[in-house]
C-alpha positions as CSV (number, residue, x, y, z in Angstrom):
1,M,130.2,-59.4,-47.4
2,K,132.4,-56.7,-45.9
3,G,133.7,-53.7,-47.8
4,I,137.1,-52.0,-47.8
5,I,137.9,-48.6,-49.2
6,L,141.6,-48.0,-49.7
7,A,142.0,-44.2,-49.3
8,G,145.6,-43.9,-48.1
9,G,148.6,-42.8,-50.1
10,S,150.1,-39.4,-50.6
11,G,148.6,-38.5,-54.0
12,T,151.9,-37.1,-55.3
13,R,150.6,-37.0,-58.9
14,L,148.1,-34.4,-57.8
15,H,150.5,-32.0,-56.1
16,P,150.0,-29.2,-55.1
17,L,146.3,-30.0,-54.6
18,T,147.2,-32.9,-52.3
19,K,149.8,-31.1,-50.2
20,V,147.1,-30.0,-47.8
21,T,144.5,-32.7,-48.2
22,S,143.9,-36.3,-49.3
23,K,143.3,-37.1,-52.9
24,Q,140.1,-38.9,-51.9
25,L,138.7,-35.7,-50.3
26,L,139.1,-33.6,-53.5
27,P,135.8,-32.6,-55.1
28,I,134.3,-34.5,-58.0
29,Y,131.5,-32.3,-59.3
30,D,129.5,-31.7,-56.1
31,K,130.8,-34.3,-53.7
32,P,134.1,-35.4,-52.2
33,M,135.7,-38.2,-54.3
34,I,135.4,-40.9,-51.6
35,Y,131.6,-40.6,-51.7
36,Y,131.5,-42.4,-55.1
37,P,133.3,-45.6,-54.1
38,L,131.4,-45.5,-50.8
39,N,128.2,-45.3,-52.8
40,T,129.3,-48.3,-55.0
41,L,129.4,-50.4,-51.8
42,L,126.2,-49.0,-50.3
43,R,124.2,-49.5,-53.4
44,A,125.3,-53.1,-53.6
45,G,124.1,-53.7,-50.0
46,I,127.4,-53.7,-48.1
47,R,127.0,-51.9,-44.8
48,D,130.1,-53.0,-42.8
49,I,132.9,-50.9,-44.3
50,L,136.6,-50.4,-43.4
51,I,138.1,-47.2,-44.6
52,I,142.0,-47.2,-44.8
53,V,143.5,-43.8,-44.6
54,A,146.9,-42.1,-44.3
55,P,147.8,-41.1,-40.7
56,E,148.0,-37.4,-41.3
57,R,144.5,-37.3,-42.9
58,S,142.6,-39.6,-40.5
59,G,140.8,-36.8,-38.7
60,D,139.6,-35.3,-41.9
61,F,137.9,-38.6,-43.0
62,L,136.4,-39.1,-39.5
63,N,135.0,-35.6,-39.5
64,L,133.5,-36.1,-43.0
65,L,132.1,-39.6,-42.7
66,G,131.7,-40.3,-39.0
67,S,130.6,-43.6,-37.7
68,G,128.6,-44.5,-40.8
69,K,125.2,-44.2,-38.9
70,E,124.3,-41.3,-41.1
71,F,124.6,-43.6,-44.1
72,G,122.8,-46.5,-42.6
73,A,126.1,-48.3,-42.3
74,R,129.0,-49.0,-39.9
75,F,132.4,-47.6,-40.6
76,T,135.7,-48.8,-39.2
77,Y,139.0,-46.9,-39.7
78,E,142.6,-48.2,-40.0
79,I,145.8,-46.3,-40.7
80,Q,148.1,-47.1,-43.6
81,D,151.4,-45.8,-42.3
82,K,153.2,-46.4,-45.6
83,P,151.6,-47.2,-48.9
84,E,153.1,-50.5,-50.0
85,G,150.7,-51.8,-52.7
86,L,147.0,-52.5,-53.0
87,A,147.2,-56.0,-51.6
88,Q,148.4,-54.4,-48.4
89,A,144.8,-53.4,-47.7
90,L,144.0,-57.1,-47.0
91,L,146.8,-57.3,-44.4
92,I,145.7,-54.1,-42.7
93,G,142.1,-55.2,-42.8
94,E,142.7,-58.8,-41.7
95,Q,141.0,-58.4,-38.2
96,F,138.2,-56.5,-39.8
97,I,137.6,-59.1,-42.5
98,A,137.7,-61.8,-39.8
99,G,137.4,-64.7,-42.3
100,D,134.5,-63.2,-44.3
101,K,134.3,-62.4,-48.0
102,C,135.2,-58.9,-48.9
103,A,134.9,-56.3,-51.6
104,L,137.9,-54.1,-52.0
105,I,137.5,-50.8,-53.8
106,L,140.1,-48.0,-54.4
107,G,139.1,-44.6,-53.1
108,D,139.8,-42.8,-56.4
109,N,137.8,-45.2,-58.6
110,I,134.3,-44.0,-59.8
111,Y,131.7,-46.4,-61.4
112,T,128.2,-46.0,-62.7
113,D,127.5,-49.8,-62.8
114,D,125.4,-51.4,-60.1
115,F,127.3,-54.3,-58.6
116,T,124.4,-55.7,-56.5
117,A,124.0,-58.9,-58.7
118,A,127.8,-59.5,-58.9
119,I,128.1,-59.4,-55.1
120,S,125.0,-61.3,-54.3
121,N,126.0,-64.1,-56.7
122,F,129.6,-64.2,-55.6
123,E,130.5,-67.5,-53.8
124,K,134.2,-68.3,-53.9
125,G,137.5,-67.4,-55.5
126,A,138.1,-63.9,-56.7
127,K,136.4,-61.6,-59.2
128,V,137.7,-58.6,-61.1
129,F,136.0,-56.0,-63.3
130,A,137.5,-55.1,-66.6
131,K,137.0,-52.0,-68.9
132,K,138.3,-51.5,-72.4
133,V,140.7,-48.6,-72.5
134,P,142.9,-46.9,-75.1
135,D,146.0,-47.0,-72.9
136,P,146.1,-50.4,-71.2
137,E,149.9,-50.1,-70.4
138,R,148.9,-47.7,-67.6
139,F,147.0,-50.5,-65.8
140,G,146.9,-54.1,-64.8
141,V,145.9,-55.8,-68.1
142,I,143.5,-58.7,-68.4
143,E,143.7,-61.1,-71.3
144,M,140.5,-63.0,-72.0
145,D,139.3,-65.6,-74.5
146,E,136.2,-65.2,-76.7
147,N,134.1,-66.6,-73.8
148,G,135.4,-64.1,-71.3
149,K,137.6,-66.6,-69.5
150,V,140.7,-65.0,-68.0
151,I,144.0,-66.2,-69.6
152,S,146.5,-63.9,-68.1
153,M,147.0,-60.8,-66.0
154,E,150.0,-58.4,-66.1
155,E,150.8,-55.2,-64.2
156,K,151.5,-52.2,-66.5
157,P,153.0,-54.3,-69.3
158,E,155.2,-52.6,-71.9
159,H,153.4,-54.7,-74.6
160,P,149.8,-55.3,-73.4
161,K,148.1,-58.5,-74.6
162,S,144.7,-56.8,-74.7
163,F,142.9,-53.4,-74.2
164,Y,141.1,-54.6,-71.1
165,A,142.3,-52.9,-67.9
166,Q,141.7,-54.3,-64.4
167,T,139.7,-51.6,-62.6
168,G,140.0,-50.9,-58.9
169,F,137.2,-53.1,-57.6
170,Y,137.8,-56.7,-56.4
171,L,135.8,-59.4,-54.8
172,Y,137.5,-62.0,-52.7
173,D,136.6,-65.1,-50.7
174,E,137.8,-66.1,-47.2
175,K,141.3,-67.1,-48.5
176,A,142.3,-63.6,-49.5
177,C,144.1,-62.5,-46.3
178,R,146.0,-65.8,-46.1
179,L,147.1,-65.6,-49.7
180,A,148.1,-61.9,-49.4
181,K,150.5,-62.9,-46.7
182,S,152.3,-65.1,-49.1
183,L,153.1,-62.2,-51.5
184,R,156.5,-60.8,-51.9
185,P,157.2,-57.1,-52.8
186,S,157.6,-56.4,-56.5
187,E,160.4,-54.5,-58.1
188,R,158.4,-51.4,-57.2
189,G,158.6,-52.4,-53.6
190,E,154.8,-53.1,-53.4
191,L,152.5,-56.0,-52.8
192,E,150.8,-56.1,-56.2
193,I,147.1,-56.9,-56.4
194,V,147.8,-58.5,-59.8
195,D,150.1,-61.1,-58.0
196,L,147.3,-62.0,-55.7
197,N,144.8,-62.3,-58.6
198,N,147.3,-64.5,-60.4
199,I,147.3,-66.9,-57.5
200,Y,143.5,-67.2,-57.9
201,L,144.0,-67.6,-61.6
202,A,146.5,-70.4,-61.2
203,N,144.0,-72.2,-59.0
204,G,141.2,-71.7,-61.6
205,E,139.3,-69.4,-59.2
206,L,139.5,-66.1,-61.0
207,Q,136.5,-64.6,-62.7
208,A,136.2,-61.4,-64.8
209,E,133.3,-59.2,-65.7
210,V,133.4,-56.5,-68.3
211,L,131.8,-53.2,-67.1
212,K,128.9,-51.8,-69.1
213,G,129.0,-48.3,-67.6
214,E,131.6,-45.6,-67.0
215,W,134.8,-46.2,-65.0
216,I,137.2,-43.4,-64.0
217,D,140.5,-43.8,-62.2
218,A,140.6,-40.2,-60.9
219,G,144.3,-40.1,-60.0
220,T,145.6,-37.5,-62.5
221,F,144.6,-33.9,-63.2
222,E,143.1,-34.9,-66.5
223,S,141.0,-37.8,-65.1
224,L,140.0,-35.6,-62.1
225,H,138.5,-33.1,-64.5
226,Q,137.0,-35.8,-66.7
227,A,135.4,-37.4,-63.7
228,S,133.6,-34.1,-62.7
229,V,132.4,-33.7,-66.3
230,I,131.0,-37.3,-66.5
231,V,129.4,-37.2,-63.1
232,R,127.7,-33.9,-63.9
233,E,126.4,-35.1,-67.3
234,H,125.3,-38.4,-65.7
235,E,123.3,-36.7,-62.9
236,L,121.8,-34.0,-65.1
237,G,120.8,-36.7,-67.6
238,M,118.8,-38.8,-65.2
239,K,115.1,-38.4,-66.1
240,D,113.9,-38.5,-62.5
241,G,116.6,-36.2,-61.3
242,R,118.4,-38.9,-59.4
243,S,121.6,-40.6,-60.1
244,N,123.3,-43.9,-59.7
245,L,126.2,-41.9,-58.2
246,E,124.2,-40.4,-55.3
247,V,124.9,-41.3,-51.7
248,K,121.7,-41.4,-49.8
249,I,121.6,-40.6,-46.1
250,K,119.1,-42.0,-43.6
251,R,117.8,-39.0,-41.8
252,P,114.6,-36.8,-42.1
253,L,114.8,-34.4,-45.0
254,S,114.8,-30.7,-44.2
255,S,112.1,-28.4,-45.5
256,K,114.4,-27.7,-48.4
257,K,114.3,-30.4,-51.0
258,E,117.3,-32.6,-50.3
259,S,118.3,-35.8,-52.0
260,L,122.1,-35.5,-52.2
261,I,124.7,-35.1,-49.5
């Protein structure tokens, strides 16, 4: 399976912080934000990763992450000239995906769950990951029955049918790019990921899994601060001094004890 990190956009909600840098390069505790979604993919065994960035920030990401060799992976970069919805990532990444399955993760989403099993067991259709939140109207909302079967999905509904938010991590089979091409822009002028997922739902091919660990959508000042607090507590709380949120690099360690980038 190939991985895509969507790290474009202008991050206007975080101005003035993002007037001179990308949101995904802002610090979360002791690392740049993008390290966390990157680590989610690496921990799950994905090594071929496309990073989609805004044109004015492309050099910054390349300087930070390089070719991926340092991470034991291979990175490809594509430009998102204008942010026009999450599903646009599948159109931008069509040549990279090249008919394979893919895992799409948003560059400002931070998880503590390990997705290795979910990815290794994924065969067809689409899979989304849900988290119970107090303010579901801010997100895509997933309605499920008592057995966890998806009944409906809505993007930022005024009257949510459940408290389960669709988080920014998605697994898709080989049909994703073709189906994304059939989408039409919403009233917001975007290709909505919920619309793509609803196609899979209508075909009986959408699965949902409720997260057990933390999930942070670090796109606001409050969530940015909260993310740093949670990451710090998580790392300090690990008995062996290591964290699910670490990104390991494949190079000889210096004489100084070194386990984090």
